[in-house]
C-alpha positions as a LaTeX table, in Angstrom:
\begin{tabular}{lrrr}
\hline
Residue & $x$ (\AA) & $y$ (\AA) & $z$ (\AA) \\
\hline
Met1 & 0.00 & 0.00 & 0.00 \\
Ser2 & 3.04 & 2.27 & 0.08 \\
Gly3 & 2.24 & 3.52 & $-3.41$ \\
Leu4 & $-1.13$ & 4.97 & $-2.40$ \\
Ser5 & $-1.45$ & 8.70 & $-1.76$ \\
Lys6 & $-2.82$ & 10.16 & 1.46 \\
Glu7 & $-5.93$ & 11.17 & $-0.47$ \\
Ala8 & $-6.45$ & 7.64 & $-1.72$ \\
Leu9 & $-6.05$ & 6.17 & 1.76 \\
Ser10 & $-8.53$ & 8.67 & 3.19 \\
Asp11 & $-11.02$ & 7.99 & 0.44 \\
Gln12 & $-10.83$ & 4.22 & 0.65 \\
Leu13 & $-10.23$ & 3.49 & 4.31 \\
Gly14 & $-11.99$ & 6.17 & 6.31 \\
Leu15 & $-8.71$ & 7.74 & 7.39 \\
Ala16 & $-9.47$ & 11.36 & 6.53 \\
Asp17 & $-8.24$ & 13.70 & 9.27 \\
Ser18 & $-9.72$ & 16.87 & 7.78 \\
Val19 & $-12.83$ & 18.00 & 5.91 \\
Val20 & $-12.71$ & 16.53 & 2.42 \\
Asp21 & $-15.88$ & 18.11 & 1.02 \\
Ala22 & $-17.16$ & 21.25 & 2.78 \\
Ala23 & $-20.37$ & 21.35 & 0.73 \\
Ser24 & $-21.33$ & 17.81 & 1.72 \\
Leu25 & $-20.59$ & 18.58 & 5.35 \\
Ala26 & $-22.80$ & 21.67 & 5.12 \\
Asn27 & $-25.62$ & 19.52 & 3.71 \\
Ser28 & $-25.27$ & 17.13 & 6.65 \\
Val29 & $-25.28$ & 19.96 & 9.18 \\
Lys30 & $-28.45$ & 21.38 & 7.62 \\
Arg31 & $-30.16$ & 17.96 & 7.55 \\
Phe32 & $-29.22$ & 17.23 & 11.15 \\
Ala33 & $-30.38$ & 20.66 & 12.34 \\
Glu34 & $-33.73$ & 20.22 & 10.60 \\
Gln35 & $-34.26$ & 16.78 & 12.12 \\
Lys36 & $-32.67$ & 17.58 & 15.49 \\
Ile37 & $-29.99$ & 14.95 & 15.09 \\
Val38 & $-26.97$ & 15.10 & 17.37 \\
Leu39 & $-24.06$ & 12.69 & 16.92 \\
Pro40 & $-22.49$ & 11.29 & 20.09 \\
Thr41 & $-18.70$ & 11.31 & 20.35 \\
Phe42 & $-16.70$ & 8.13 & 20.78 \\
Ser43 & $-15.64$ & 9.34 & 24.23 \\
Gln44 & $-19.30$ & 9.69 & 25.25 \\
Leu45 & $-20.05$ & 6.17 & 24.05 \\
Ala46 & $-16.99$ & 4.83 & 25.88 \\
Asp47 & $-18.15$ & 6.54 & 29.08 \\
Pro48 & $-21.90$ & 7.28 & 28.91 \\
Ser49 & $-21.76$ & 9.11 & 32.24 \\
Thr50 & $-20.31$ & 12.02 & 30.22 \\
Ile51 & $-23.44$ & 12.29 & 28.05 \\
Pro52 & $-25.13$ & 15.63 & 28.86 \\
Ala53 & $-27.89$ & 15.33 & 31.45 \\
Asp54 & $-30.56$ & 16.82 & 29.18 \\
Val55 & $-29.72$ & 14.31 & 26.45 \\
Ala56 & $-29.84$ & 11.40 & 28.90 \\
Ala57 & $-33.16$ & 12.66 & 30.26 \\
Gly58 & $-34.56$ & 12.64 & 26.73 \\
Leu59 & $-34.04$ & 8.87 & 26.58 \\
Lys60 & $-36.43$ & 8.15 & 29.42 \\
Gly61 & $-39.59$ & 6.62 & 28.08 \\
Leu62 & $-38.14$ & 6.37 & 24.57 \\
Asp63 & $-38.42$ & 2.92 & 23.00 \\
Lys64 & $-34.82$ & 1.74 & 22.64 \\
Asp65 & $-35.70$ & 0.02 & 19.38 \\
Ala66 & $-37.42$ & 2.99 & 17.75 \\
Pro67 & $-35.92$ & 4.72 & 14.68 \\
Asp68 & $-35.22$ & 7.83 & 16.71 \\
Ala69 & $-31.91$ & 9.73 & 16.51 \\
Arg70 & $-31.82$ & 10.01 & 20.29 \\
Asn71 & $-31.14$ & 6.27 & 20.39 \\
Leu72 & $-27.67$ & 6.97 & 19.00 \\
Phe73 & $-26.82$ & 7.89 & 22.59 \\
Arg74 & $-27.59$ & 4.28 & 23.51 \\
Val75 & $-25.01$ & 2.87 & 21.09 \\
His76 & $-22.82$ & 1.69 & 23.95 \\
Trp77 & $-22.40$ & $-1.24$ & 26.34 \\
Tyr78 & $-24.07$ & 0.39 & 29.35 \\
Asn79 & $-27.71$ & $-0.58$ & 28.69 \\
Asn80 & $-29.96$ & $-3.18$ & 30.24 \\
Met81 & $-32.57$ & $-5.00$ & 28.18 \\
Ala82 & $-35.05$ & $-2.16$ & 28.73 \\
Gly83 & $-32.60$ & 0.41 & 27.40 \\
Glu84 & $-31.94$ & 1.93 & 30.80 \\
Arg85 & $-28.39$ & 2.96 & 31.57 \\
Val86 & $-26.48$ & 0.72 & 33.99 \\
Ser87 & $-23.33$ & 1.56 & 35.92 \\
Val88 & $-21.39$ & $-1.49$ & 34.67 \\
Pro89 & $-21.86$ & $-3.32$ & 31.34 \\
Asp90 & $-24.26$ & $-6.24$ & 31.78 \\
His91 & $-22.22$ & $-9.42$ & 32.00 \\
Val92 & $-22.10$ & $-12.92$ & 33.44 \\
Val93 & $-19.21$ & $-14.90$ & 34.89 \\
Leu94 & $-19.50$ & $-18.51$ & 33.78 \\
Pro95 & $-18.77$ & $-21.04$ & 36.52 \\
Ser96 & $-16.35$ & $-23.93$ & 36.18 \\
Ser97 & $-19.28$ & $-26.32$ & 36.59 \\
Leu98 & $-20.34$ & $-25.25$ & 33.09 \\
Thr99 & $-17.00$ & $-24.55$ & 31.42 \\
Gly100 & $-14.84$ & $-27.27$ & 32.95 \\
Val101 & $-11.94$ & $-24.86$ & 33.55 \\
Glu102 & $-10.85$ & $-23.08$ & 36.71 \\
Ser103 & $-10.45$ & $-19.74$ & 34.95 \\
Pro104 & $-13.45$ & $-17.41$ & 35.24 \\
Ile105 & $-14.90$ & $-16.58$ & 31.84 \\
Ile106 & $-16.56$ & $-13.17$ & 31.68 \\
Val107 & $-19.16$ & $-12.66$ & 28.95 \\
Val108 & $-20.43$ & $-9.12$ & 28.24 \\
Phe109 & $-23.86$ & $-8.96$ & 26.58 \\
Gly110 & $-24.32$ & $-7.30$ & 23.19 \\
Asp111 & $-28.08$ & $-7.72$ & 22.81 \\
Arg112 & $-28.56$ & $-4.64$ & 25.01 \\
Phe113 & $-27.67$ & $-2.37$ & 22.10 \\
Pro114 & $-30.57$ & $-0.35$ & 20.64 \\
Met115 & $-32.60$ & $-0.90$ & 17.48 \\
Ile116 & $-31.00$ & $-4.19$ & 16.39 \\
Thr117 & $-30.31$ & $-5.94$ & 19.75 \\
Ala118 & $-26.73$ & $-6.60$ & 18.65 \\
His119 & $-23.46$ & $-4.77$ & 19.14 \\
Lys120 & $-22.87$ & $-4.35$ & 15.40 \\
Val121 & $-24.80$ & $-1.08$ & 15.45 \\
Leu122 & $-21.66$ & 0.29 & 17.12 \\
Ala123 & $-19.55$ & $-0.89$ & 14.18 \\
Ala124 & $-21.97$ & 0.75 & 11.77 \\
Tyr125 & $-21.88$ & 4.03 & 13.67 \\
Ser126 & $-18.09$ & 3.86 & 13.94 \\
Cys127 & $-17.80$ & 3.58 & 10.16 \\
Phe128 & $-20.50$ & 6.16 & 9.47 \\
Ala129 & $-19.57$ & 9.03 & 11.78 \\
Pro130 & $-16.04$ & 9.70 & 10.42 \\
Arg131 & $-17.33$ & 9.72 & 6.85 \\
Val132 & $-20.02$ & 12.28 & 7.74 \\
Ile133 & $-17.91$ & 14.70 & 9.76 \\
Ser134 & $-15.21$ & 14.65 & 7.06 \\
Gly135 & $-17.81$ & 15.57 & 4.43 \\
Gln136 & $-17.31$ & 12.35 & 2.46 \\
Phe137 & $-20.79$ & 10.94 & 3.02 \\
Asp138 & $-23.72$ & 13.23 & 2.24 \\
Pro139 & $-27.05$ & 11.91 & 3.60 \\
Thr140 & $-28.94$ & 14.21 & 1.22 \\
Lys141 & $-27.58$ & 12.53 & $-1.91$ \\
His142 & $-25.86$ & 9.23 & $-1.08$ \\
Arg143 & $-27.33$ & 5.79 & $-0.53$ \\
Ala144 & $-25.36$ & 4.12 & 2.25 \\
Val145 & $-24.44$ & 0.56 & 1.26 \\
Trp146 & $-23.72$ & $-1.80$ & 4.16 \\
Pro147 & $-21.99$ & $-5.10$ & 3.21 \\
Ser148 & $-22.44$ & $-7.68$ & 5.94 \\
Thr149 & $-23.46$ & $-11.16$ & 6.94 \\
Gly150 & $-26.34$ & $-9.68$ & 8.90 \\
Asn151 & $-26.07$ & $-7.53$ & 11.98 \\
Tyr152 & $-23.81$ & $-4.79$ & 10.59 \\
Ala153 & $-26.19$ & $-4.30$ & 7.69 \\
Arg154 & $-29.10$ & $-4.03$ & 10.12 \\
Gly155 & $-27.20$ & $-1.48$ & 12.18 \\
Gly156 & $-26.39$ & 0.49 & 9.05 \\
Val157 & $-29.97$ & 0.50 & 7.85 \\
Ala158 & $-31.10$ & 1.73 & 11.28 \\
Ile159 & $-28.61$ & 4.60 & 11.21 \\
Ser160 & $-29.49$ & 5.47 & 7.61 \\
Arg161 & $-33.18$ & 5.65 & 8.46 \\
Ile162 & $-32.45$ & 7.93 & 11.42 \\
Met163 & $-30.50$ & 10.23 & 9.10 \\
Gly164 & $-33.36$ & 10.37 & 6.61 \\
Ser165 & $-31.28$ & 8.70 & 3.91 \\
Arg166 & $-31.57$ & 5.36 & 2.17 \\
Gly167 & $-29.61$ & 2.44 & 3.52 \\
Val168 & $-28.92$ & $-0.67$ & 1.46 \\
Ala169 & $-28.28$ & $-4.00$ & 3.18 \\
Val170 & $-26.08$ & $-6.43$ & 1.27 \\
Leu171 & $-26.01$ & $-9.88$ & 2.85 \\
Pro172 & $-26.14$ & $-13.58$ & 1.90 \\
Ala173 & $-29.57$ & $-14.98$ & 1.15 \\
Gly174 & $-28.97$ & $-17.91$ & 3.50 \\
Met175 & $-28.76$ & $-15.87$ & 6.70 \\
Ser176 & $-31.36$ & $-16.31$ & 9.44 \\
Lys177 & $-34.98$ & $-15.48$ & 8.68 \\
Glu178 & $-35.06$ & $-13.16$ & 11.70 \\
Arg179 & $-32.46$ & $-10.86$ & 10.09 \\
Phe180 & $-34.56$ & $-10.49$ & 6.95 \\
Asp181 & $-37.78$ & $-10.02$ & 8.91 \\
Trp182 & $-36.16$ & $-7.07$ & 10.69 \\
Leu183 & $-34.87$ & $-5.60$ & 7.43 \\
Asp184 & $-38.31$ & $-5.88$ & 5.83 \\
Arg185 & $-39.67$ & $-3.65$ & 8.58 \\
Trp186 & $-36.93$ & $-1.04$ & 8.40 \\
Val187 & $-35.92$ & $-0.43$ & 4.77 \\
Ala188 & $-37.59$ & 2.32 & 2.75 \\
Asp189 & $-37.80$ & 0.11 & $-0.33$ \\
Pro190 & $-37.66$ & $-3.72$ & $-0.59$ \\
Ala191 & $-35.09$ & $-3.22$ & $-3.34$ \\
Asp192 & $-32.73$ & $-1.95$ & $-0.65$ \\
Ile193 & $-32.21$ & $-5.52$ & 0.57 \\
Ile194 & $-29.63$ & $-7.16$ & $-1.70$ \\
Arg195 & $-29.52$ & $-10.93$ & $-1.23$ \\
Thr196 & $-26.23$ & $-12.35$ & $-2.47$ \\
Pro197 & $-25.67$ & $-16.08$ & $-3.11$ \\
Gly198 & $-24.73$ & $-18.41$ & $-0.30$ \\
Thr199 & $-24.48$ & $-18.19$ & 3.46 \\
Glu200 & $-22.04$ & $-16.96$ & 6.12 \\
Ser201 & $-19.00$ & $-18.13$ & 4.16 \\
Asn202 & $-19.81$ & $-16.29$ & 0.96 \\
Val203 & $-18.16$ & $-12.95$ & 1.71 \\
Lys204 & $-16.66$ & $-12.63$ & $-1.77$ \\
Glu205 & $-20.13$ & $-12.54$ & $-3.30$ \\
Ile206 & $-20.96$ & $-9.59$ & $-1.03$ \\
Tyr207 & $-17.88$ & $-7.77$ & $-2.31$ \\
Asp208 & $-18.80$ & $-8.55$ & $-5.91$ \\
Ala209 & $-22.24$ & $-6.98$ & $-5.43$ \\
Cys210 & $-20.72$ & $-3.91$ & $-3.79$ \\
Asn211 & $-18.14$ & $-3.50$ & $-6.55$ \\
Glu212 & $-20.98$ & $-3.42$ & $-9.06$ \\
Met213 & $-22.97$ & $-0.93$ & $-6.98$ \\
Ala214 & $-19.92$ & 1.30 & $-6.54$ \\
Lys215 & $-20.06$ & 2.14 & $-10.24$ \\
Asp216 & $-23.00$ & 4.41 & $-9.38$ \\
Pro217 & $-21.57$ & 7.54 & $-7.64$ \\
Gly218 & $-24.81$ & 7.82 & $-5.70$ \\
Asn219 & $-23.93$ & 4.66 & $-3.78$ \\
Phe220 & $-21.47$ & 5.01 & $-0.90$ \\
Ile221 & $-19.96$ & 1.70 & 0.23 \\
Leu222 & $-19.30$ & 1.58 & 3.97 \\
Asn223 & $-17.21$ & $-1.58$ & 3.98 \\
Gln224 & $-16.71$ & $-2.62$ & 7.60 \\
Phe225 & $-13.87$ & $-4.96$ & 6.64 \\
Cys226 & $-11.61$ & $-2.08$ & 5.58 \\
Glu227 & $-13.02$ & 0.97 & 7.38 \\
Phe228 & $-10.58$ & 1.91 & 10.13 \\
Gly229 & $-13.38$ & 3.67 & 12.00 \\
Asn230 & $-14.60$ & 0.15 & 12.82 \\
His231 & $-11.29$ & $-0.61$ & 14.52 \\
Val232 & $-11.11$ & 2.74 & 16.33 \\
Gly233 & $-14.68$ & 2.58 & 17.62 \\
His234 & $-14.20$ & $-0.84$ & 19.15 \\
Tyr235 & $-10.75$ & $-0.02$ & 20.51 \\
Tyr236 & $-12.11$ & 2.89 & 22.52 \\
Val237 & $-15.74$ & 1.98 & 23.18 \\
Thr238 & $-15.72$ & $-1.81$ & 23.46 \\
Gly239 & $-12.22$ & $-1.92$ & 24.93 \\
Ser240 & $-13.19$ & 0.50 & 27.69 \\
Ala241 & $-16.39$ & $-1.42$ & 28.47 \\
Leu242 & $-14.58$ & $-4.75$ & 28.70 \\
Ala243 & $-11.93$ & $-3.26$ & 30.96 \\
His244 & $-14.66$ & $-1.92$ & 33.25 \\
Ala245 & $-16.39$ & $-5.29$ & 33.36 \\
Phe246 & $-13.11$ & $-7.03$ & 34.20 \\
Glu247 & $-12.24$ & $-4.53$ & 36.93 \\
Thr248 & $-15.69$ & $-5.05$ & 38.45 \\
Val249 & $-15.34$ & $-8.83$ & 38.42 \\
Ala250 & $-11.82$ & $-8.66$ & 39.82 \\
Lys251 & $-12.94$ & $-6.45$ & 42.70 \\
Ala252 & $-15.94$ & $-8.66$ & 43.49 \\
Ser253 & $-13.83$ & $-11.83$ & 43.36 \\
Gly254 & $-11.67$ & $-10.79$ & 46.31 \\
Asn255 & $-8.70$ & $-12.26$ & 44.44 \\
Pro256 & $-5.97$ & $-9.60$ & 44.20 \\
Arg257 & $-4.03$ & $-11.84$ & 41.79 \\
Leu258 & $-6.81$ & $-12.08$ & 39.20 \\
Arg259 & $-5.55$ & $-10.86$ & 35.83 \\
Cys260 & $-7.16$ & $-10.31$ & 32.45 \\
Ala261 & $-5.29$ & $-13.13$ & 30.77 \\
Ala262 & $-7.03$ & $-13.46$ & 27.39 \\
Phe263 & $-9.73$ & $-11.96$ & 25.19 \\
Thr264 & $-11.46$ & $-14.19$ & 22.64 \\
Ser265 & $-13.26$ & $-12.76$ & 19.62 \\
Ala266 & $-14.49$ & $-14.26$ & 16.39 \\
Thr267 & $-12.81$ & $-12.09$ & 13.80 \\
Gly268 & $-15.82$ & $-11.20$ & 11.61 \\
Ser269 & $-14.87$ & $-7.83$ & 10.15 \\
Ala270 & $-12.04$ & $-7.54$ & 12.74 \\
Gly271 & $-13.71$ & $-4.59$ & 14.45 \\
Thr272 & $-14.54$ & $-6.21$ & 17.79 \\
Ile273 & $-11.13$ & $-7.84$ & 18.09 \\
Ala274 & $-9.64$ & $-4.33$ & 18.22 \\
Ala275 & $-10.91$ & $-4.23$ & 21.81 \\
Gly276 & $-8.21$ & $-6.80$ & 22.46 \\
Asp277 & $-5.59$ & $-4.25$ & 21.43 \\
Arg278 & $-6.93$ & $-1.94$ & 24.16 \\
Leu279 & $-6.95$ & $-4.74$ & 26.74 \\
Lys280 & $-3.39$ & $-5.68$ & 25.79 \\
Asp281 & $-2.31$ & $-2.07$ & 26.23 \\
Leu282 & $-3.94$ & $-2.00$ & 29.68 \\
Tyr283 & $-3.23$ & $-5.48$ & 31.04 \\
Gly284 & $-0.99$ & $-7.38$ & 28.63 \\
Thr285 & $-4.02$ & $-9.49$ & 27.70 \\
Lys286 & $-3.49$ & $-12.14$ & 25.00 \\
Ile287 & $-5.65$ & $-11.68$ & 21.91 \\
Val288 & $-7.37$ & $-14.80$ & 20.59 \\
Ala289 & $-8.77$ & $-14.70$ & 17.04 \\
Val290 & $-11.59$ & $-17.18$ & 16.47 \\
Glu291 & $-13.03$ & $-18.67$ & 13.30 \\
Ala292 & $-15.21$ & $-21.58$ & 12.16 \\
Leu293 & $-13.52$ & $-24.97$ & 11.93 \\
Glu294 & $-15.43$ & $-25.58$ & 8.72 \\
Cys295 & $-13.72$ & $-22.54$ & 7.19 \\
Pro296 & $-10.20$ & $-22.49$ & 8.72 \\
Thr297 & $-8.83$ & $-19.39$ & 7.00 \\
Met298 & $-6.31$ & $-18.32$ & 9.64 \\
Leu299 & $-5.69$ & $-21.85$ & 10.83 \\
Glu300 & $-4.58$ & $-23.29$ & 7.50 \\
Asn301 & $-5.50$ & $-20.93$ & 4.63 \\
Gly302 & $-8.62$ & $-23.05$ & 4.22 \\
Phe303 & $-12.18$ & $-22.37$ & 3.13 \\
Gly304 & $-15.63$ & $-23.91$ & 3.44 \\
Glu305 & $-19.22$ & $-23.33$ & 4.51 \\
His306 & $-20.52$ & $-23.00$ & 8.07 \\
Asn307 & $-23.41$ & $-21.64$ & 10.14 \\
Ile308 & $-21.78$ & $-19.55$ & 12.89 \\
Gln309 & $-23.63$ & $-16.53$ & 11.62 \\
Gly310 & $-21.94$ & $-13.16$ & 11.94 \\
Ile311 & $-18.29$ & $-14.16$ & 12.31 \\
Gly312 & $-17.15$ & $-13.75$ & 8.69 \\
Asp313 & $-14.42$ & $-15.81$ & 7.03 \\
Thr314 & $-12.62$ & $-16.80$ & 3.80 \\
His315 & $-10.32$ & $-13.78$ & 4.02 \\
Ile316 & $-8.36$ & $-11.63$ & 6.47 \\
Pro317 & $-10.05$ & $-8.24$ & 6.98 \\
Leu318 & $-7.78$ & $-5.34$ & 6.13 \\
Ile319 & $-8.25$ & $-3.80$ & 9.59 \\
His320 & $-7.27$ & $-6.97$ & 11.49 \\
Asn321 & $-4.13$ & $-6.17$ & 13.49 \\
Val322 & $-2.73$ & $-9.59$ & 12.75 \\
Met323 & 0.74 & $-8.94$ & 14.14 \\
Asn324 & $-0.83$ & $-8.32$ & 17.56 \\
Thr325 & $-2.74$ & $-11.62$ & 17.57 \\
Asp326 & $-1.48$ & $-14.27$ & 19.99 \\
Val327 & $-3.68$ & $-17.31$ & 19.47 \\
Val328 & $-5.92$ & $-18.68$ & 16.72 \\
Val329 & $-8.79$ & $-20.99$ & 17.63 \\
Ala330 & $-11.32$ & $-22.73$ & 15.39 \\
Val331 & $-14.77$ & $-23.86$ & 16.62 \\
Ser332 & $-17.20$ & $-26.13$ & 14.78 \\
Asp333 & $-20.68$ & $-24.95$ & 13.85 \\
Arg334 & $-21.94$ & $-28.35$ & 14.93 \\
Ala335 & $-21.07$ & $-27.31$ & 18.47 \\
Thr336 & $-22.70$ & $-23.88$ & 18.24 \\
Asp337 & $-25.85$ & $-25.20$ & 16.56 \\
Glu338 & $-26.37$ & $-27.96$ & 19.10 \\
Leu339 & $-25.46$ & $-25.93$ & 22.18 \\
Asp340 & $-28.00$ & $-23.34$ & 21.02 \\
Val341 & $-30.61$ & $-26.09$ & 21.27 \\
Leu342 & $-29.30$ & $-27.18$ & 24.68 \\
Phe343 & $-29.48$ & $-23.62$ & 26.03 \\
Asn344 & $-32.92$ & $-22.80$ & 24.64 \\
Thr345 & $-35.14$ & $-25.85$ & 25.10 \\
Ser346 & $-36.93$ & $-27.07$ & 28.20 \\
Glu347 & $-35.18$ & $-30.46$ & 28.14 \\
Gly348 & $-31.80$ & $-28.83$ & 27.67 \\
Lys349 & $-32.31$ & $-26.39$ & 30.53 \\
Ala350 & $-33.63$ & $-29.15$ & 32.80 \\
Tyr351 & $-30.55$ & $-31.24$ & 32.11 \\
Leu352 & $-28.18$ & $-28.33$ & 32.86 \\
Ala353 & $-30.04$ & $-27.56$ & 36.08 \\
Asp354 & $-30.14$ & $-31.17$ & 37.30 \\
Arg355 & $-26.76$ & $-32.38$ & 36.03 \\
Leu356 & $-24.64$ & $-29.26$ & 36.61 \\
Gly357 & $-26.68$ & $-27.49$ & 39.26 \\
Leu358 & $-26.96$ & $-24.31$ & 37.18 \\
Ser359 & $-29.20$ & $-21.65$ & 38.68 \\
Val360 & $-32.33$ & $-20.32$ & 37.04 \\
Glu361 & $-30.58$ & $-16.96$ & 36.69 \\
Leu362 & $-27.63$ & $-18.48$ & 34.81 \\
Leu363 & $-29.94$ & $-20.45$ & 32.54 \\
Glu364 & $-31.71$ & $-17.20$ & 31.68 \\
His365 & $-28.35$ & $-15.62$ & 30.87 \\
Leu366 & $-27.60$ & $-18.41$ & 28.39 \\
Glu367 & $-30.63$ & $-17.33$ & 26.36 \\
His368 & $-28.66$ & $-14.19$ & 25.49 \\
Phe369 & $-25.95$ & $-16.20$ & 23.72 \\
Gly370 & $-26.27$ & $-16.21$ & 19.93 \\
Phe371 & $-24.20$ & $-18.50$ & 17.72 \\
Ser372 & $-21.10$ & $-16.32$ & 17.75 \\
Ala373 & $-21.36$ & $-15.88$ & 21.53 \\
Ile374 & $-21.31$ & $-19.65$ & 22.02 \\
Cys375 & $-18.37$ & $-19.76$ & 19.63 \\
Asn376 & $-16.50$ & $-17.13$ & 21.65 \\
Val377 & $-17.10$ & $-19.00$ & 24.91 \\
Leu378 & $-15.92$ & $-22.33$ & 23.49 \\
Ala379 & $-12.82$ & $-20.55$ & 22.21 \\
Ala380 & $-12.20$ & $-19.19$ & 25.72 \\
Ile381 & $-12.38$ & $-22.70$ & 27.15 \\
Lys382 & $-9.99$ & $-24.02$ & 24.50 \\
Thr383 & $-7.63$ & $-21.10$ & 25.18 \\
Ala384 & $-7.63$ & $-21.72$ & 28.93 \\
Lys385 & $-6.62$ & $-25.32$ & 28.30 \\
Leu386 & $-4.09$ & $-24.49$ & 25.58 \\
Leu387 & $-2.29$ & $-21.89$ & 27.70 \\
Gly388 & $-2.65$ & $-23.76$ & 30.98 \\
Leu389 & $-4.58$ & $-20.95$ & 32.63 \\
Gly390 & $-5.89$ & $-21.29$ & 36.17 \\
Ala391 & $-8.07$ & $-19.66$ & 38.80 \\
Asp392 & $-6.02$ & $-16.44$ & 38.75 \\
Asp393 & $-6.47$ & $-16.02$ & 34.99 \\
Ala394 & $-9.72$ & $-14.48$ & 33.78 \\
Leu395 & $-10.78$ & $-14.66$ & 30.16 \\
Ile396 & $-13.21$ & $-12.13$ & 28.72 \\
Thr397 & $-15.38$ & $-12.20$ & 25.63 \\
Ile398 & $-18.68$ & $-10.90$ & 24.30 \\
Ala399 & $-22.08$ & $-12.20$ & 23.32 \\
Thr400 & $-22.48$ & $-10.24$ & 20.10 \\
Asp401 & $-26.21$ & $-10.96$ & 19.94 \\
Gly402 & $-28.74$ & $-13.24$ & 21.58 \\
Ser403 & $-30.63$ & $-16.40$ & 20.76 \\
Ala404 & $-33.68$ & $-14.32$ & 19.79 \\
Leu405 & $-32.13$ & $-13.95$ & 16.34 \\
Tyr406 & $-32.00$ & $-17.70$ & 15.70 \\
Pro407 & $-35.33$ & $-19.50$ & 16.34 \\
Ser408 & $-35.63$ & $-20.36$ & 12.65 \\
Glu409 & $-32.13$ & $-21.87$ & 12.70 \\
Arg410 & $-33.00$ & $-23.82$ & 15.85 \\
Val411 & $-35.99$ & $-25.32$ & 14.07 \\
Lys412 & $-33.66$ & $-26.55$ & 11.34 \\
Thr413 & $-31.24$ & $-28.09$ & 13.83 \\
Leu414 & $-34.02$ & $-29.80$ & 15.74 \\
Ala415 & $-35.43$ & $-31.24$ & 12.53 \\
His416 & $-32.19$ & $-32.31$ & 10.85 \\
Arg417 & $-30.26$ & $-33.61$ & 13.85 \\
Phe418 & $-32.81$ & $-34.60$ & 16.48 \\
Gly419 & $-35.91$ & $-35.57$ & 14.51 \\
Asn420 & $-37.86$ & $-32.74$ & 16.18 \\
Asp421 & $-37.61$ & $-34.54$ & 19.51 \\
Phe422 & $-34.81$ & $-33.23$ & 21.73 \\
Thr423 & $-34.72$ & $-35.58$ & 24.70 \\
Arg424 & $-32.87$ & $-35.65$ & 28.01 \\
Ala425 & $-30.54$ & $-38.21$ & 26.44 \\
Asp426 & $-29.86$ & $-35.84$ & 23.56 \\
Ala427 & $-29.08$ & $-33.07$ & 26.04 \\
Ala428 & $-26.59$ & $-35.30$ & 27.83 \\
Glu429 & $-24.94$ & $-36.21$ & 24.54 \\
Val430 & $-24.68$ & $-32.57$ & 23.39 \\
Tyr431 & $-23.22$ & $-31.51$ & 26.73 \\
Gly432 & $-20.78$ & $-34.41$ & 26.73 \\
Glu433 & $-19.55$ & $-33.78$ & 23.22 \\
His434 & $-19.37$ & $-30.00$ & 23.13 \\
Leu435 & $-18.81$ & $-28.80$ & 26.71 \\
Ala436 & $-17.60$ & $-31.63$ & 28.96 \\
Asn437 & $-14.77$ & $-32.58$ & 26.62 \\
Val438 & $-13.53$ & $-29.39$ & 24.97 \\
Asn439 & $-10.06$ & $-30.05$ & 23.61 \\
Thr440 & $-7.21$ & $-27.99$ & 22.18 \\
Asp441 & $-7.46$ & $-29.30$ & 18.63 \\
Ala442 & $-7.56$ & $-26.66$ & 15.88 \\
Thr443 & $-5.57$ & $-24.08$ & 17.80 \\
Ile444 & $-2.33$ & $-22.16$ & 17.18 \\
Asp445 & $-0.25$ & $-20.51$ & 19.89 \\
Cys446 & 1.15 & $-18.08$ & 17.37 \\
Thr447 & 4.82 & $-17.63$ & 16.59 \\
Glu448 & 6.13 & $-14.76$ & 14.51 \\
Arg449 & 6.08 & $-17.06$ & 11.50 \\
Asp450 & 2.39 & $-17.85$ & 12.06 \\
Arg451 & 1.56 & $-14.16$ & 12.20 \\
Asn452 & 3.54 & $-13.47$ & 9.05 \\
Arg453 & 1.68 & $-16.22$ & 7.19 \\
Ile454 & $-1.71$ & $-14.83$ & 8.22 \\
Phe455 & $-0.60$ & $-11.28$ & 7.43 \\
Asn456 & 0.57 & $-12.36$ & 3.99 \\
Leu457 & $-2.80$ & $-13.97$ & 3.31 \\
Gly458 & $-4.43$ & $-10.66$ & 4.15 \\
Tyr459 & $-1.94$ & $-8.78$ & 1.99 \\
Tyr460 & $-2.73$ & $-11.08$ & $-0.93$ \\
Thr461 & $-6.46$ & $-10.50$ & $-0.42$ \\
Trp462 & $-6.32$ & $-6.73$ & $-0.40$ \\
Val463 & $-3.23$ & $-5.65$ & $-2.31$ \\
\hline
\end{tabular}
């Protein structure tokens, strides 16, 4: 990329550090003034206590899922399910009775985010805001195009609607029905939902559709995989929230030796994993990049199809700070599909309560784990075993969304794998295979050579 000019980098990667188009910025200012839209700063989203009192008061009684610009001030980790601000990000500490490891695993919930009940609305805002304030995106003339495997596109459409501009969701046709049901309710025109071939693994087809749309100057592609705003937003906002959650757990544990040993994150667009860079800066935390075993891109330059929706694959995102990654872990979608059934059926919950002694409260928390959340937790367990971590070593991760986005997928799993009859014996088998005996297969404790290989794969993809 050394041959690219500063202008080209700013135009392509969201790196502009000055106003690029004053006229477009003026159009945005006028539009926002007319519609009483105020954009929160990243520092306010990282620490919502700094949001002005009158703005915070305006959120009381406002539906957190309404297309209202005031909900932009809820695009942070400090919400409960009702959209009320909490003092510490909602989280759960998984006990060893469930995970099988001594290390506490802290999971911070992403389904508290507004409008889309997933943390990807933060990624969308992080990509959008820098383009607006630099005058590159003009909501009065541009259609915002959001390439995604689901949640980012939903977040982008929500933000576009708030701005009074058209948002276009580009995502694989095989994603969960719940994603498309949401989009049908939010887009201005059904034509603004572009269904590309395939499922979670078919990222290239998304790019192909965007490349074709980019020929029209009225379309503005906000590509999360190469927008550095995505990285920056998660570094500051998500990184700060995770640090706060860890500090809270450490204080409550009474263990002065407890350290933030590792952060696990499915790479997706490589936005969320940037929070690991912040945690490493603060605590020396190891960064664990996670992918699907059926599509082992980082693990072995492989490819394939899988159903861990929302984690991306088949390439290395441009914004992935590969040389700061410590461990690579792959998790099978068979595990995430079947554990979703275990966590969300009456027989599964009864088994976990009787066999493991899990509380009603913890079982309710498990309902807030979507596919990628389960993936992140399994990766944390594998990491604890791979690195020999113990009771003084906390691991932290996120539940990017909740199980509410996957009932249609659960129906498929129940039909195809359990004959629509998930029994207590099935629950025992799922637990035994996917939780009781997590191993360290499909992992890499990265050397410099491993990082260079992964970096070179990314370089080949983008350059």
